[in-house]
N, C-alpha and C positions, 0 to 999 in steps of 0.2 A: 544314862552310861550302863544300864542293865540291858535296855535293848540295843543297844551298840555291841553288847560285849556277846550277847546272844547271836544277832545275825552274823557277826564275826566267825565264830565258833562254827556256824552253820556253812556259810557262803565260803570262807576259805579253802576248805576239802573239798569242795566242789569243784571250785575254780583250779586247785594244784591237779585234781583228778582227773579234769578236762585238759588240761596242757599237757596231761604225762600221758593218757591213754587214748582218746579221740582219736581215731585215724584223721590223717590230714585233712581230707575232704568235710568231714563234720566238726573239726577243728577251724576251718575257715569257715563255716557256715555260721558257727557259735559265734565267731569273732565278729564277723559281718552284721550278726544281729546287735551285740554291744556296741559296734561303732554307728549302726543306724539309732539306735537308742541316744548316742551321743550326739548324733546330730540333730535329732528330735531337740532335744534339750538347750541346743545351740541358737535354735529359732527364736528362742527369748532374747537372745540377742540383736537381732534382726529386726527392724522396725517395718512391721507387713502387718496388713489387716487379718491375715489367714496364716497361721502356723503351718497349716499342710501346705499352701502355696511357698511358704517362706524353705519349707523341706525339700521342693522339687529338684533346685539345681545342684544339692548334694546329691539326692538319689540318681540323677542324670550322670553327673560327673564321676559317681562313685560305682555306677552301674557301667559305664563304658570302661573304667580301667579295669575291668574283668577282661575284657576284649582286647586290651592292650597289654596287658599283664596276665599271663596264663597262671593259674593259682594249683594247676597238675603239678604232681611230683617230678614227673620227666622234665618240666620246664624249668625247673628251681633248682637243679642239681648243682649248677655254677650259677653266681651271680654274672647277670649279663650288664652291659652298658646301660640299658634301660633299669635296672633293679639299682645300679649305682645312682642313677641320675634322680631317681624316688629318695632314695635316702639322703642325697646330697641337697635338693630342695627342701627336704624337711628339715636337715639341721640348719640351713641356711637362714630359713623360717624361723627357726627358735632362737637365733643369735639376733635377728632383728625383731623379735617378739619380747625377747628379755630387755633389749634396748628400749622398748616403749612401755616396759613395765617399770625400768629402774628409773627413767626421764618422767615416768607420769607425776602430775599431769599436766605438764609442758606437751608432752605427746599428744595429748589427746585429742588436739584439732586435726592430726593428720590423719585421722579414721573416723572420728566420732559420727560425723554427719552423711559417711557416706556407706551406701547399704552393700554397694560391690564389695568394698573393701571387706566389711563384718562375712559375707559370704566365702570373699575368699580366704579370710583367716580360719574360719571353719572348715575348710577344706585342707587347708594348709595344715591344720591341726590334726585332725584326725586321719585323713588319707593315707600319709606318709607312717603314721602310728600303725593302721592296718597291717599295710603291707611289709615294714619293717619285722614286725611280729611272725609273719607269715615266713617271709625270707629266712627267720632265724630258726623257726619252728622246721621246716624244710632242710634243713642244712644236715648232710649225709643221712637222709632219711630212708635211702635205699640201703645203707650197710650198717645202720644202727637208729633204729625207731625213735631212740630215747637220747638223742644226742641233743638234737634239737629241742626239746622238751627241758631238758638240763640249761640250754642255753637263755630262753625264755624264763624260767625261773630264776637263773642267775640275776638277770637283770631286776626282776622282781624284789628279789632279796637284797641286793644291793641299794635299791631305791627305798626300800621300806626301812632298810636298818638306816640310812641315812635321813630319813623323816623322822625315826626315832631319837637317834643321836641327836639331831638338831634339835628336836623337842628339851630334851634334859638339859643339854649344853646351852642352849638360850635361856631356858629357866634359871640355871645356875649362874653363868656368867654373861648373858646376854646385856649389852650396854650400847652398841652401835647398830642402830636401824638401816637395813638394807633399802627397803623401799617405804618409809613410813606413810606416804600417801596411799599406798595400796592395801598394805599388810603391815601394822604397827608390831604384831609381835613378832616378825621375823628380822633375826640380827645376824650380823657378820658371824659373832662368837658361834651363833648356832649352826651356820653353815659350816665353819670349820669342825666342829664337834660332829656333824654329819658325815662329811668325808671323811674323818678321821674312822668312824665306825663303820661306812662303808668297804674303807680299804680292809679293814680286819675282817669285816663277813665275806668279802670279795676273795682275799687272800686263802681264807679255809675253805670256800664253797668252789672256788675252781680247782683246789686240789681234790675235795672229795667228788665232783663231777666229771673229773678228768678233761677240764675245758683249757686247750692249750692256748698259749699266747707266745708270740714270739721270744718275748723276754718279761722279766719282774717289772722293771720299768715301763714298758708298754704298756702292760697290765694295769698298774697302778696309773698310768696317766689317762686311760679308757675309762678307770672307773672315777676319775677326779673330774675329766670332762662331764661324762655322763651324769655324775652327780648334782654337779653346779648346775647344769642345765636343767636337771629334774628340777631342782627346788626355784629357780626360774619359772620353769613353767607353771606352778604352783601359783606364781605371782601374777603371772599374764591370766589365768583363769581367775584369779582374785581381781584384776582391774577390770575384765570384761563385766564381771558380777558389780563391780561395784557401780559403774556408767551404767548400768541398766538398772539399777537398783534391786538387784536378787540377792538373797542370802545363801541359798542353795539352789543347784542346777534344777533339782525335782527332789521329791521324795518317795523315788522308787525303791531304793534299798532303807528299810527302818532303822534310824538312828544314825545313817550314814549320809543321805541326802541322796543325788544323783548320782547318775553313770559318771560325769564329769568330774564331780566332787572326788570321787575315786580314782580315778585314772588320771588326772591331771598332770599329774609329774610323770606317769609313766608314758604319756603321749609324746613327751619331751624326749624322755630317756631313751627312748627305743630306736628311733631314727638316728642319733648320736652314736648309740653304741654297735648298733648294726654297720653303719658305715666303718667305725672304727675297726670294729672287729674283723671284717671281711677284709680291709684295706690291708691291716697289719698281722 
């Protein structure tokens, strides 16, 4: 626990500073490194004799996405139909992945023996996450450099507060398991507590960060859907780790496990939030 706390105290300010102060090009580069590390950890979920060979499809598809979607600020001023397609694909993927997690182990035979599906799942998990974060960070960057940073931090804050709220309410009141075959500790009561915590934090920080929604109900609905999907996103990674016999995706972050262990909820939250934010 001591190592976990020390790592968090060092890493959290660095992450926040990077989100807020890095120029867009450097922010994209840093996020690309994080995403690549996530893909490297995902190779454990793919049955292949070489992890380097298993990483190749992600490198090729991820690299190709830079030629299809430009990360330059000038190209990100207004979301295009291609941007919406990426966010929509990511959102639909998480709906399907959540179904797989909630219905596990019955859903196991849909994908367990198919390496193509496992590669596709990794791409659908990490690429929409990467581009959704970029889209949000670039929002209004020409007129207000910090506006996009506030959006990215807003999503992180509601997800982190939901995790904390779910933990404490689940410990205190949890009785009804969400997906006992995947994660016995997650409960419906914990989810409700997480949603309430996220809505309170979101309501406060939307005002502090001057993040505008078309109405209060739209903001609350956006937070609700984002948080529910983020919790299910955590279940999805737990499902893949359980099938692969893995406890942590890696030990790259002392006391915290791997990149995927830290961003599993965020990979689900960002495409859903970005889609709803830009639509409404």
